[in-house]
PLY file of the C-alpha trace (Angstrom):
ply
format ascii 1.0
element vertex 405
property float x
property float y
property float z
element edge 404
property int vertex1
property int vertex2
end_header
-54.62 -34.99 -3.79
-54.67 -32.07 -6.74
-52.17 -32.36 -9.31
-50.10 -29.04 -9.33
-47.29 -27.36 -10.99
-44.66 -24.83 -9.36
-44.71 -21.29 -11.69
-41.93 -18.59 -11.22
-44.11 -15.35 -12.32
-41.80 -12.11 -14.00
-41.18 -10.20 -10.63
-42.26 -13.30 -8.05
-39.92 -13.66 -5.17
-40.67 -17.28 -5.00
-42.64 -20.28 -7.23
-46.35 -20.05 -7.07
-48.41 -23.53 -7.12
-50.90 -24.08 -9.98
-53.91 -26.62 -10.56
-52.28 -28.21 -13.38
-55.50 -30.49 -14.35
-55.60 -30.76 -18.01
-51.95 -29.51 -18.97
-48.88 -31.30 -18.37
-46.12 -28.95 -18.97
-42.25 -29.98 -18.12
-39.73 -27.97 -16.06
-38.73 -24.85 -17.92
-41.62 -24.55 -19.91
-43.66 -21.24 -20.53
-47.16 -21.15 -19.50
-50.33 -19.05 -19.03
-52.01 -19.14 -15.93
-54.58 -17.00 -14.22
-53.54 -14.78 -11.21
-55.41 -12.49 -8.52
-54.18 -9.63 -11.23
-55.02 -10.84 -14.71
-53.62 -13.49 -16.98
-49.58 -13.48 -16.76
-47.26 -15.58 -18.66
-44.57 -17.39 -16.18
-42.42 -20.42 -16.27
-42.42 -23.71 -14.44
-39.84 -24.22 -12.30
-41.16 -27.64 -10.19
-42.98 -30.57 -11.97
-46.45 -31.85 -12.03
-46.43 -33.31 -8.75
-49.06 -34.28 -6.12
-49.80 -32.30 -3.06
-51.45 -31.80 0.35
-54.49 -29.99 1.05
-52.63 -28.45 3.79
-49.67 -26.98 1.67
-52.24 -25.60 -1.11
-52.50 -21.93 -0.71
-56.62 -20.62 -1.11
-57.76 -20.36 -3.90
-56.08 -22.08 -6.30
-55.59 -20.61 -9.79
-55.17 -23.20 -12.61
-52.98 -23.23 -15.90
-54.88 -22.15 -19.14
-52.28 -23.48 -21.39
-48.55 -23.83 -22.23
-47.43 -21.24 -24.20
-47.48 -21.31 -28.22
-45.23 -19.79 -30.55
-47.97 -17.09 -30.63
-47.77 -16.30 -27.12
-44.20 -15.86 -27.24
-44.71 -13.50 -30.09
-47.23 -11.81 -28.26
-45.10 -11.38 -25.14
-41.88 -10.08 -27.18
-44.23 -7.60 -28.59
-45.02 -6.46 -24.76
-41.35 -6.07 -23.86
-40.69 -3.51 -26.35
-44.15 -1.88 -25.20
-42.47 -2.00 -21.81
-38.94 -0.53 -22.49
-40.88 2.92 -24.42
-43.12 2.71 -21.36
-40.40 3.62 -19.28
-38.77 6.32 -21.40
-42.22 8.06 -21.06
-41.86 7.25 -16.91
-38.58 9.22 -16.57
-39.89 12.10 -18.72
-43.09 12.49 -16.62
-41.32 12.16 -13.78
-38.93 15.39 -14.62
-41.93 17.04 -15.80
-43.76 17.17 -12.47
-40.58 17.17 -10.28
-41.64 13.91 -8.18
-38.55 12.44 -5.56
-38.65 9.38 -7.08
-36.89 6.58 -9.13
-38.70 5.06 -11.77
-37.61 0.86 -11.60
-39.34 -1.22 -14.29
-42.57 -1.32 -16.46
-44.86 -4.73 -16.68
-47.33 -5.19 -19.31
-49.67 -8.27 -18.24
-50.40 -10.58 -20.63
-54.10 -10.30 -20.78
-53.30 -6.25 -21.34
-55.77 -5.48 -18.23
-53.43 -3.17 -16.97
-49.99 -2.02 -17.18
-48.00 -2.05 -13.77
-45.29 0.91 -13.04
-42.43 0.09 -10.37
-40.75 2.86 -8.52
-38.42 3.30 -5.36
-38.92 6.58 -3.49
-37.26 7.59 0.04
-41.32 8.96 1.62
-44.38 8.97 0.33
-45.07 10.98 -2.51
-48.30 12.38 -4.47
-48.72 10.82 -8.00
-51.78 11.33 -8.53
-51.30 13.71 -11.53
-48.74 11.27 -12.96
-50.68 8.58 -13.02
-53.80 10.62 -15.02
-51.04 11.43 -17.00
-49.61 8.13 -17.34
-53.07 6.66 -18.24
-53.58 9.19 -21.20
-50.44 8.20 -22.40
-50.64 4.38 -21.93
-54.26 4.14 -23.53
-54.48 1.21 -20.39
-55.19 1.42 -16.51
-52.08 2.17 -14.57
-51.27 0.57 -11.40
-48.46 2.39 -9.29
-45.95 -0.08 -6.91
-43.54 1.30 -4.61
-40.58 -1.33 -3.85
-37.70 -1.14 -1.45
-34.09 -1.30 -2.16
-34.08 -4.88 -2.43
-36.49 -5.63 -4.72
-35.16 -3.04 -6.69
-32.01 -5.13 -6.77
-33.57 -8.33 -7.23
-35.96 -6.95 -10.16
-32.71 -5.05 -12.16
-30.01 -7.93 -11.44
-26.59 -7.65 -11.80
-23.23 -9.65 -10.38
-21.91 -9.11 -7.03
-19.07 -8.97 -5.01
-18.12 -12.66 -6.05
-18.68 -12.13 -9.83
-21.52 -13.99 -9.92
-25.47 -13.18 -10.96
-27.30 -11.56 -7.74
-28.92 -14.32 -5.45
-31.97 -12.48 -4.84
-32.30 -12.51 -8.33
-31.30 -16.13 -9.02
-32.57 -18.01 -6.46
-33.13 -16.61 -3.09
-36.96 -16.35 -2.93
-38.09 -14.49 0.30
-36.16 -11.82 1.89
-34.70 -12.82 5.46
-33.15 -10.70 8.03
-29.50 -10.06 7.96
-27.50 -8.70 10.90
-23.87 -7.60 11.48
-23.56 -10.77 14.12
-23.82 -12.93 11.23
-20.63 -11.45 9.63
-18.67 -11.29 13.15
-19.18 -15.10 13.35
-17.60 -15.31 9.92
-14.95 -13.29 10.67
-15.31 -10.89 8.40
-14.05 -7.20 8.11
-16.69 -4.81 9.18
-16.43 -2.62 6.38
-19.76 -1.61 4.59
-18.18 -1.69 1.11
-17.32 -5.69 1.76
-20.48 -6.63 3.32
-22.77 -4.85 1.22
-24.65 -5.56 -1.70
-25.66 -3.48 -4.69
-28.65 -2.31 -2.99
-26.58 -1.02 0.27
-27.97 -3.37 2.64
-25.98 -6.31 4.06
-25.45 -8.89 1.52
-28.09 -12.20 1.51
-25.27 -14.50 1.50
-23.96 -13.86 4.89
-27.46 -15.87 6.14
-26.36 -18.86 4.01
-23.48 -19.94 6.18
-23.90 -18.34 9.34
-25.12 -21.65 10.82
-22.70 -23.86 9.12
-19.86 -21.36 11.48
-22.11 -21.17 14.49
-22.31 -25.38 15.03
-18.52 -25.28 14.10
-16.87 -22.51 16.25
-19.29 -24.63 19.11
-17.17 -27.03 18.29
-13.92 -26.16 17.68
-11.08 -24.25 20.31
-10.97 -20.78 20.36
-8.09 -18.48 19.25
-5.53 -18.67 21.23
-5.86 -22.11 23.14
-2.81 -23.77 24.05
-2.04 -26.94 22.49
0.49 -30.03 22.91
1.92 -31.32 19.96
5.19 -33.88 19.76
6.67 -30.63 18.02
6.49 -28.99 21.22
3.25 -26.20 22.66
1.54 -24.31 20.59
-1.44 -22.33 20.52
-4.75 -22.01 17.87
-4.20 -19.24 15.37
-6.44 -19.94 12.91
-9.69 -21.43 12.22
-10.67 -22.78 8.82
-14.59 -23.18 8.77
-15.54 -24.91 5.16
-12.47 -27.86 5.56
-12.89 -28.16 9.42
-8.87 -27.60 9.67
-7.27 -25.62 12.74
-3.92 -24.16 12.45
-1.71 -24.27 15.25
1.43 -21.84 15.71
4.40 -23.59 17.56
6.48 -21.94 20.05
9.87 -23.00 18.47
8.45 -21.20 15.54
6.51 -22.56 12.56
2.91 -23.70 12.14
0.80 -27.03 11.33
-2.55 -27.18 9.92
-4.26 -30.16 11.44
-8.22 -31.45 11.01
-10.55 -30.86 13.88
-11.15 -34.51 14.27
-7.92 -35.34 14.87
-7.47 -32.98 17.87
-8.06 -34.09 21.31
-10.37 -31.01 22.69
-11.55 -31.18 26.07
-13.05 -28.68 28.64
-10.51 -26.82 30.92
-7.38 -28.18 29.86
-5.01 -27.48 26.67
-5.95 -29.43 23.61
-3.91 -32.23 22.62
-2.57 -33.65 19.18
-0.80 -36.90 18.69
1.71 -38.19 16.92
-0.11 -40.55 14.75
-2.59 -37.42 13.55
0.48 -35.74 12.30
1.99 -38.55 10.14
-1.68 -39.34 9.06
-1.02 -35.81 7.44
1.45 -37.04 4.69
3.17 -33.35 4.87
6.88 -33.39 4.17
7.59 -30.43 5.88
5.82 -31.88 9.07
7.52 -35.17 8.54
11.21 -33.34 8.34
10.17 -31.60 11.66
9.35 -34.92 13.05
12.74 -36.19 11.96
14.64 -33.69 13.67
13.38 -34.14 17.38
15.88 -34.91 19.92
15.93 -38.42 19.22
17.83 -39.80 15.59
15.45 -41.02 13.17
16.27 -44.66 13.43
15.73 -44.64 17.15
12.06 -43.34 16.63
11.77 -46.30 14.35
12.85 -48.29 16.79
15.80 -49.91 14.67
19.44 -50.36 16.78
22.15 -49.20 14.87
25.07 -51.59 14.13
28.24 -51.60 15.97
30.53 -50.98 13.22
28.62 -47.69 12.58
28.58 -46.66 15.97
32.04 -47.24 16.54
33.22 -45.08 13.15
30.92 -41.98 14.58
32.94 -41.97 17.66
36.22 -42.47 15.79
35.30 -39.67 13.66
34.08 -37.27 16.70
37.29 -38.11 18.69
39.29 -37.29 15.41
37.38 -33.99 14.91
37.81 -32.92 18.83
41.60 -33.30 18.43
41.57 -31.50 15.13
39.61 -28.99 17.30
42.05 -28.55 19.91
45.04 -28.07 17.78
43.55 -25.43 15.62
42.64 -23.74 19.23
46.33 -23.80 20.47
47.87 -22.51 17.11
45.24 -19.54 17.22
46.17 -19.06 20.94
49.92 -18.75 20.21
48.98 -16.64 17.61
47.20 -14.22 19.85
50.13 -14.07 22.36
53.05 -12.88 19.60
50.42 -10.17 18.25
50.17 -8.84 22.16
54.08 -9.13 22.40
55.63 -8.02 19.22
54.26 -4.05 20.37
56.51 -4.31 23.80
59.61 -5.86 22.19
59.39 -2.95 19.64
58.82 -0.11 22.65
62.31 -2.22 24.65
64.16 -1.58 21.42
63.35 2.54 21.27
63.57 2.91 25.01
60.28 3.59 25.59
58.98 2.72 28.92
55.57 1.40 27.24
54.74 -0.03 30.38
57.34 -2.93 30.29
59.25 -4.97 33.36
62.48 -2.63 32.77
60.51 0.72 32.93
58.67 -0.09 36.12
61.97 -0.80 38.01
62.47 1.65 41.00
64.94 4.29 40.36
68.40 4.03 43.00
67.82 5.62 46.51
69.60 9.18 47.00
72.13 7.19 49.67
73.29 5.06 46.51
74.12 7.93 44.40
77.06 8.30 42.09
79.71 10.34 43.86
80.20 13.60 43.34
76.52 14.74 43.77
75.35 16.04 46.73
72.50 15.57 48.89
71.15 18.97 48.29
71.54 18.25 44.34
75.35 20.95 44.82
78.19 19.29 42.60
81.58 18.32 44.10
83.55 18.08 41.32
86.81 17.94 42.05
89.58 20.10 40.61
91.22 18.12 38.44
88.04 17.81 36.93
87.31 21.55 36.70
91.13 22.54 34.87
90.68 19.33 32.12
87.31 20.69 31.22
88.77 24.18 31.06
91.57 22.92 29.01
89.25 21.31 26.52
87.21 24.97 26.38
90.18 26.73 25.44
91.52 24.14 22.87
88.44 24.88 20.97
88.79 28.85 21.43
90.13 30.21 18.26
93.33 32.45 18.40
93.02 36.12 20.00
89.71 35.34 21.57
90.87 34.90 24.95
92.91 38.60 25.22
96.39 36.83 25.30
99.00 37.26 22.09
98.77 35.50 19.37
102.05 33.03 18.76
0 1
1 2
2 3
3 4
4 5
5 6
6 7
7 8
8 9
9 10
10 11
11 12
12 13
13 14
14 15
15 16
16 17
17 18
18 19
19 20
20 21
21 22
22 23
23 24
24 25
25 26
26 27
27 28
28 29
29 30
30 31
31 32
32 33
33 34
34 35
35 36
36 37
37 38
38 39
39 40
40 41
41 42
42 43
43 44
44 45
45 46
46 47
47 48
48 49
49 50
50 51
51 52
52 53
53 54
54 55
55 56
56 57
57 58
58 59
59 60
60 61
61 62
62 63
63 64
64 65
65 66
66 67
67 68
68 69
69 70
70 71
71 72
72 73
73 74
74 75
75 76
76 77
77 78
78 79
79 80
80 81
81 82
82 83
83 84
84 85
85 86
86 87
87 88
88 89
89 90
90 91
91 92
92 93
93 94
94 95
95 96
96 97
97 98
98 99
99 100
100 101
101 102
102 103
103 104
104 105
105 106
106 107
107 108
108 109
109 110
110 111
111 112
112 113
113 114
114 115
115 116
116 117
117 118
118 119
119 120
120 121
121 122
122 123
123 124
124 125
125 126
126 127
127 128
128 129
129 130
130 131
131 132
132 133
133 134
134 135
135 136
136 137
137 138
138 139
139 140
140 141
141 142
142 143
143 144
144 145
145 146
146 147
147 148
148 149
149 150
150 151
151 152
152 153
153 154
154 155
155 156
156 157
157 158
158 159
159 160
160 161
161 162
162 163
163 164
164 165
165 166
166 167
167 168
168 169
169 170
170 171
171 172
172 173
173 174
174 175
175 176
176 177
177 178
178 179
179 180
180 181
181 182
182 183
183 184
184 185
185 186
186 187
187 188
188 189
189 190
190 191
191 192
192 193
193 194
194 195
195 196
196 197
197 198
198 199
199 200
200 201
201 202
202 203
203 204
204 205
205 206
206 207
207 208
208 209
209 210
210 211
211 212
212 213
213 214
214 215
215 216
216 217
217 218
218 219
219 220
220 221
221 222
222 223
223 224
224 225
225 226
226 227
227 228
228 229
229 230
230 231
231 232
232 233
233 234
234 235
235 236
236 237
237 238
238 239
239 240
240 241
241 242
242 243
243 244
244 245
245 246
246 247
247 248
248 249
249 250
250 251
251 252
252 253
253 254
254 255
255 256
256 257
257 258
258 259
259 260
260 261
261 262
262 263
263 264
264 265
265 266
266 267
267 268
268 269
269 270
270 271
271 272
272 273
273 274
274 275
275 276
276 277
277 278
278 279
279 280
280 281
281 282
282 283
283 284
284 285
285 286
286 287
287 288
288 289
289 290
290 291
291 292
292 293
293 294
294 295
295 296
296 297
297 298
298 299
299 300
300 301
301 302
302 303
303 304
304 305
305 306
306 307
307 308
308 309
309 310
310 311
311 312
312 313
313 314
314 315
315 316
316 317
317 318
318 319
319 320
320 321
321 322
322 323
323 324
324 325
325 326
326 327
327 328
328 329
329 330
330 331
331 332
332 333
333 334
334 335
335 336
336 337
337 338
338 339
339 340
340 341
341 342
342 343
343 344
344 345
345 346
346 347
347 348
348 349
349 350
350 351
351 352
352 353
353 354
354 355
355 356
356 357
357 358
358 359
359 360
360 361
361 362
362 363
363 364
364 365
365 366
366 367
367 368
368 369
369 370
370 371
371 372
372 373
373 374
374 375
375 376
376 377
377 378
378 379
379 380
380 381
381 382
382 383
383 384
384 385
385 386
386 387
387 388
388 389
389 390
390 391
391 392
392 393
393 394
394 395
395 396
396 397
397 398
398 399
399 400
400 401
401 402
402 403
403 404
């Protein structure tokens, strides 16, 4: 079996195996290798090892040498030329008015050619641009159109997570990503949140898709009823990384239990036993268990002392007696408050709805003497004369037509 080494070239998506016969580079070393395009400079990412014949590409190129100080100095000079060539590339694109976006320029280490990378939505005619670039660079020019994902990998940057882009760090070859993967992970279907810098779906959606899919195949769905010692509940949330289930209780509150401690079967509600809740070692859950129907001492199987039971019963009787006295006093105060207005109305002579006012008036046959049934008066003559004398005494002298005294 041949001895090979894995080398990562500058804009390659994955490591390439090279024949390491005669060279012993270590991981992280820079090496000069021969490729189909010419001589290039790469970095070792896989140490020297033996590979089977079926795993080797055809043809298998070899490592020329481990990079020396002069090789690294030449690589720095080529990097300066690439930055200057990129400015010329942008300038000529504007002059020729070509609908393309310049990405990067690469000088091969052996000086065989210069590669210009760009993106474009459609096919463009860049023949005139290539001729002018070749006259400016004094080298062979190669134009490469890449996609938006390759652009993000070549330029680099930071993703939504704050880390370096996965495609530029370790992703390798691109894999298809679909919206179904975002749905399976319960992510919001907002294009701004599930798209990367390239404008396409983020590559990391594929990394945890299989884990979410496998966990949800074992876990109950949302809304599934759950029976617990604290009462009935239902599944409210699933946590795939921790493999836990949050149960919302019908009486209020919630608890989080591991999926392994739940008894779930097809066609029946899931169950969580008391031992599983006690194993959580949660102060809040233990407090809820202690406030259940039975006292905590009986739940532990310990009987209370008779003296304590008697004291509790005696205290309960005393409390009931005090409560009855307070209720009697409050009833007397309410009755006094109702009788007060009635007494005041009776003093003023008003009806006020009392018993005296409700008494019927005497009948016509029992009317006082001197009053007829038809309402006429039967006053006696003596009564009339006495009334006249009283009126005459009250008149001043000379007003009745008689001579004054």
